[in-house]
C-alpha positions as CSV (number, residue, x, y, z in Angstrom):
1,X,-15.0,18.3,69.3
2,X,-18.0,17.1,67.3
3,X,-18.3,13.5,66.1
4,X,-19.0,13.0,62.4
5,X,-20.2,9.7,61.0
6,X,-19.2,8.9,57.4
7,X,-21.0,6.6,55.0
8,X,-18.2,5.7,52.5
9,X,-18.5,5.6,48.7
10,X,-18.8,1.9,48.5
11,X,-21.6,1.6,51.2
12,X,-25.3,1.2,50.3
13,X,-27.7,1.5,53.2
14,X,-31.4,0.7,53.2
15,X,-33.5,1.7,56.2
16,X,-33.9,4.6,58.7
17,X,-30.9,6.4,60.1
18,X,-31.0,8.4,63.3
19,X,-28.4,9.5,65.8
20,X,-26.7,12.2,67.8
21,X,-23.8,13.2,65.5
22,X,-23.2,14.9,62.2
23,X,-23.3,12.7,59.1
24,X,-21.5,12.8,55.7
25,X,-22.9,10.6,53.0
26,X,-20.5,9.7,50.2
27,X,-22.3,6.4,49.3
28,X,-26.0,5.6,48.9
29,X,-28.8,5.8,51.5
30,X,-32.4,4.7,50.8
31,X,-34.6,5.7,53.6
32,X,-35.3,8.4,56.2
33,X,-32.4,10.3,57.8
34,X,-33.2,11.9,61.2
35,X,-30.4,13.8,62.9
36,X,-32.1,16.4,65.0
37,X,-29.7,19.1,66.1
38,X,-27.0,17.9,63.7
39,X,-25.7,18.5,60.2
40,X,-26.1,16.2,57.2
41,X,-23.8,16.6,54.3
42,X,-24.4,14.8,51.0
43,X,-21.0,14.8,49.2
44,X,-20.6,15.2,45.5
45,X,-20.7,11.3,45.1
46,X,-23.4,10.8,47.7
47,X,-27.0,9.7,46.8
48,X,-30.0,9.8,49.1
49,X,-33.5,8.6,48.4
50,X,-35.8,9.5,51.3
51,X,-36.6,12.3,53.7
52,X,-34.0,14.2,55.6
53,X,-34.6,15.9,59.0
54,X,-31.7,17.7,60.6
55,X,-30.4,21.0,62.0
56,X,-28.7,21.8,58.6
57,X,-28.3,20.0,55.3
58,X,-25.8,20.5,52.5
59,X,-26.6,18.9,49.2
60,X,-23.5,18.4,47.0
61,X,-24.7,15.1,45.4
62,X,-28.2,13.8,44.6
63,X,-31.2,13.9,46.9
64,X,-34.7,12.6,45.9
65,X,-36.9,13.4,48.9
66,X,-38.1,16.2,51.1
67,X,-35.7,18.0,53.4
68,X,-36.7,19.7,56.7
69,X,-34.0,21.7,58.5
70,X,-34.1,23.7,61.7
71,X,-31.5,26.2,60.5
72,X,-30.5,26.0,56.8
73,X,-30.5,24.0,53.6
74,X,-27.8,24.6,51.0
75,X,-27.8,23.1,47.5
76,X,-24.2,23.4,46.2
77,X,-23.3,23.9,42.6
78,X,-22.8,20.2,42.2
79,X,-26.1,19.4,44.0
80,X,-29.2,17.9,42.5
81,X,-32.4,18.1,44.6
82,X,-35.8,16.7,43.7
83,X,-38.1,17.4,46.6
84,X,-39.6,20.0,48.8
85,X,-37.5,22.1,51.2
86,X,-38.6,23.4,54.5
87,X,-36.1,25.6,56.4
88,X,-35.8,29.2,57.6
89,X,-32.7,29.7,55.4
90,X,-32.2,28.2,51.9
91,X,-29.2,28.7,49.6
92,X,-29.3,27.5,46.0
93,X,-25.8,28.0,44.4
94,X,-25.3,29.0,40.8
95,X,-25.4,25.8,38.7
96,X,-27.3,23.7,41.2
97,X,-30.3,21.7,40.0
98,X,-33.5,21.8,42.0
99,X,-37.1,20.9,41.5
100,X,-39.6,21.3,44.3
101,X,-41.1,23.9,46.6
102,X,-39.5,26.0,49.3
103,X,-41.2,26.8,52.6
104,X,-39.1,29.2,54.7
105,X,-41.8,29.6,57.3
106,X,-40.4,27.2,60.0
107,X,-38.8,29.9,62.2
108,X,-41.4,31.9,64.1
109,X,-39.2,35.0,63.6
110,X,-39.4,34.6,59.9
111,X,-41.1,37.4,58.0
112,X,-42.7,35.0,55.6
113,X,-44.5,33.1,58.3
114,X,-45.6,36.2,60.1
115,X,-47.2,37.5,56.9
116,X,-48.7,34.2,55.8
117,X,-52.2,33.4,56.9
118,X,-52.3,31.0,59.8
119,X,-54.9,28.8,58.2
120,X,-52.7,27.9,55.3
121,X,-49.9,26.9,57.6
122,X,-52.1,24.6,59.7
123,X,-54.2,23.0,56.9
124,X,-51.3,22.5,54.5
125,X,-53.1,24.4,51.7
126,X,-50.8,26.3,49.4
127,X,-49.6,29.6,50.8
128,X,-49.2,32.7,48.7
129,X,-45.5,32.4,49.5
130,X,-45.1,29.0,47.8
131,X,-42.3,29.0,45.3
132,X,-41.4,26.4,42.7
133,X,-38.1,26.2,40.9
134,X,-37.5,24.3,37.7
135,X,-34.9,21.6,37.1
136,X,-32.0,24.1,36.6
137,X,-31.5,27.1,38.8
138,X,-29.2,29.9,37.8
139,X,-28.6,32.4,40.5
140,X,-27.0,35.8,40.1
141,X,-23.4,35.8,41.4
142,X,-22.7,38.1,44.3
């Protein structure tokens, strides 16, 4: 059984969060969240201002900051994300709002990373695979 920490709707936290369990944010967090190997879920009422580093991240509320995930980042239909995403898998639901860039070159098995020039990955210069989405994303329904 996996432990899940919960930051309730009435809680407002300022500072860095780190730990060894999954986290659900229903309140407000201002600061860096680092939960390597675990899942971070920002609920529909949740607000995060700061970087997020985790195994996977689900954005159902609002995030202003960059997200780095080892496996997957998902922006739900109710999600608002202003920041860059770096993960091997990224899902942006129909109706989600997103502004930033997506880098899916983290996983060494990813086709995008294998095709991208190594120099751009190391120097941080823009890759030909750099994508930018505008404030409102409308995806085709499957």
